[in-house]
KOLFI-649622 format. One line per field, with one value per atom (N, C-alpha, C): x, y, z. Coordinates in Angstrom, 1 decimal. Layout:
% residues N
x: [X ...]
y: [Y ...]
z: [Z ...]
//
This chain:
% residues 84
x: [84.9 86.2 86.0 85.0 84.6 85.2 85.8 86.1 87.4 88.0 89.0 90.4 90.0 91.2 91.5 91.2 91.0 92.9 93.1 94.8 95.6 95.8 96.3 97.7 98.6 100.0 99.9 100.5 100.9 101.9 101.9 102.8 104.4 105.5 106.2 106.7 107.3 107.0 106.0 104.8 103.7 103.3 104.1 104.0 104.8 105.5 106.3 107.8 107.7 109.1 109.9 111.1 111.8 112.7 112.5 113.2 114.9 115.7 117.0 117.6 118.1 118.3 119.9 120.2 121.9 122.8 123.9 124.9 125.4 125.9 126.3 127.4 128.2 129.7 130.1 129.2 129.9 130.3 130.1 130.1 128.8 127.4 126.4 125.8 125.3 124.9 123.4 123.3 122.0 120.8 119.6 118.7 118.4 119.8 119.9 119.9 119.1 119.3 120.6 121.3 122.3 122.0 122.2 122.4 123.6 123.2 124.7 124.6 125.6 125.9 125.4 124.2 123.6 124.8 125.8 127.2 128.0 128.6 129.6 129.3 128.3 128.2 128.5 129.3 129.9 128.9 128.8 128.0 128.0 126.6 127.0 126.5 127.5 127.2 127.0 127.1 126.8 125.5 124.6 123.0 123.0 123.7 123.4 123.7 124.8 124.9 123.7 123.2 122.1 120.9 120.7 119.6 119.6 120.5 121.0 121.0 121.7 122.0 123.4 124.1 125.4 126.2 127.5 128.7 129.3 130.2 130.7 131.9 132.3 133.3 132.3 131.3 130.4 129.9 129.2 128.5 129.3 130.6 131.3 131.5 131.6 131.7 130.4 129.3 128.2 127.7 128.2 127.8 128.9 129.6 131.3 130.9 131.8 131.7 131.4 130.8 131.0 132.4 132.9 134.0 134.0 135.1 135.4 135.2 134.5 134.1 135.7 136.6 137.9 138.6 138.5 138.7 138.4 137.2 136.9 137.0 137.7 138.0 139.3 139.5 140.9 141.3 142.5 142.9 143.0 142.6 142.4 143.3 144.1 144.8 144.1 144.3 143.5 144.6 144.3 145.0 144.7 145.7 145.5 144.9 143.7 143.1 143.5 143.0 143.6 143.4 144.4 144.5 145.0 145.3 146.1 147.2]
y: [145.3 144.9 145.2 146.0 146.4 147.9 148.4 149.6 149.4 150.7 150.5 150.6 151.6 151.9 151.1 150.0 149.2 148.5 148.5 148.3 149.3 150.5 151.4 151.4 150.8 150.4 149.0 148.7 147.1 146.9 145.6 144.7 144.8 144.8 145.1 143.5 143.9 142.6 142.2 142.5 141.9 142.3 143.4 143.6 142.6 141.7 140.9 141.4 142.7 143.1 143.6 143.0 143.6 144.6 145.8 146.4 146.7 146.9 146.6 147.8 147.2 148.5 148.6 149.5 149.5 148.6 149.0 147.9 147.8 146.3 146.7 146.6 146.7 146.8 145.6 144.5 143.2 142.6 143.4 142.5 141.8 142.0 141.4 141.8 141.6 142.3 142.7 144.0 144.9 143.7 143.9 143.4 142.1 141.5 140.5 140.5 139.8 140.2 139.5 140.2 139.4 138.9 137.4 136.5 136.1 135.8 135.5 134.2 133.8 132.3 132.5 131.6 131.2 131.3 130.4 130.3 131.1 131.7 132.8 134.2 134.8 135.5 136.2 135.4 135.8 135.8 136.6 136.9 135.7 135.4 133.5 133.8 133.3 133.6 132.5 131.3 130.1 130.0 129.3 128.9 127.6 127.0 125.8 126.2 127.0 127.8 128.9 129.5 130.4 129.7 128.6 127.8 127.1 126.7 126.0 127.0 128.2 129.4 128.9 128.2 128.0 127.7 128.6 128.6 127.2 126.9 125.2 124.8 125.9 125.7 125.4 126.1 125.7 124.9 124.4 123.4 122.1 122.2 120.9 120.6 121.7 121.5 120.7 121.3 120.9 119.5 119.3 117.6 117.1 116.9 116.0 115.1 114.9 113.6 112.1 111.2 109.9 109.2 108.5 107.8 106.7 106.5 105.8 104.5 103.1 101.8 101.1 101.9 101.1 101.4 102.4 103.2 102.5 101.6 101.0 99.5 99.1 98.0 97.6 96.7 96.4 94.6 94.5 93.1 92.4 91.2 90.3 89.1 88.6 87.4 86.2 85.2 84.2 83.0 81.8 80.7 80.3 79.5 79.2 78.0 78.2 77.0 75.6 74.6 73.0 72.8 72.0 71.4 72.3 73.6 74.6 74.9]
z: [85.9 85.1 83.9 83.5 81.8 81.5 82.6 82.2 81.2 80.6 79.8 80.9 81.7 82.4 83.7 83.6 84.7 84.9 84.0 83.9 82.8 83.2 82.8 82.2 82.7 82.2 82.0 80.6 80.3 81.2 81.2 82.1 81.2 82.3 81.2 80.5 79.5 78.5 77.8 78.1 77.6 75.8 75.7 74.4 73.2 73.3 72.9 72.8 72.5 72.4 73.6 73.5 74.6 74.7 75.5 75.3 75.7 74.7 75.3 76.5 77.5 78.5 78.0 78.9 78.8 79.1 78.1 78.7 80.0 80.6 82.0 81.8 83.0 82.9 83.3 83.5 83.5 82.1 81.2 79.9 79.2 80.0 79.9 78.7 77.6 76.1 76.8 75.9 76.2 75.9 77.1 77.1 77.5 78.0 78.8 80.3 81.1 82.3 83.2 83.8 84.7 85.7 85.4 86.7 87.0 88.7 89.3 89.9 90.4 90.8 92.2 92.6 93.9 94.9 94.8 95.5 95.9 94.8 95.1 94.6 93.6 93.3 91.7 91.3 89.9 89.1 87.9 86.8 86.1 85.8 84.8 83.4 82.5 80.9 80.3 80.8 79.8 80.3 79.1 78.9 80.3 80.4 81.4 82.8 82.8 84.1 84.8 83.4 83.6 84.1 83.7 84.0 85.2 85.8 87.0 88.1 87.8 88.8 89.3 89.0 89.5 88.4 88.6 87.6 87.8 86.7 86.6 87.9 88.3 89.5 91.0 90.7 92.2 92.1 90.7 90.7 91.0 90.6 90.8 92.4 93.0 94.4 95.1 94.8 95.2 94.7 93.3 92.9 92.1 93.1 92.7 91.4 90.7 89.5 90.7 90.2 91.0 90.9 91.9 91.6 90.6 90.1 88.8 89.7 88.9 89.7 89.8 88.8 89.1 90.4 91.0 92.0 93.0 92.8 94.3 94.1 93.3 93.3 94.0 94.8 95.1 95.0 94.8 94.6 96.0 95.5 97.1 96.7 97.6 97.8 97.7 96.7 96.6 96.7 97.1 96.5 95.4 95.0 93.4 93.4 92.3 92.1 92.1 92.9 92.5 91.3 91.0 89.5 88.4 88.9 87.5 87.8]
//
């Protein structure tokens, strides 16, 4: 592996400078990779959405908010306490 042409082509992105590509039709800025939602396939723009791979509406479908504690409580009829 001491030969200089063992790896003649550099790996993409190995030089530290990202080569800006052409602007995509979906509004993605040049040089930024298009990431689509894993559920519906729409392009993702937000940093959190791009990190998780799900858009906000699809994430809400898969991970609904927990119910409020007050919705689980119900009134119970009780006899009045003696002496009150």
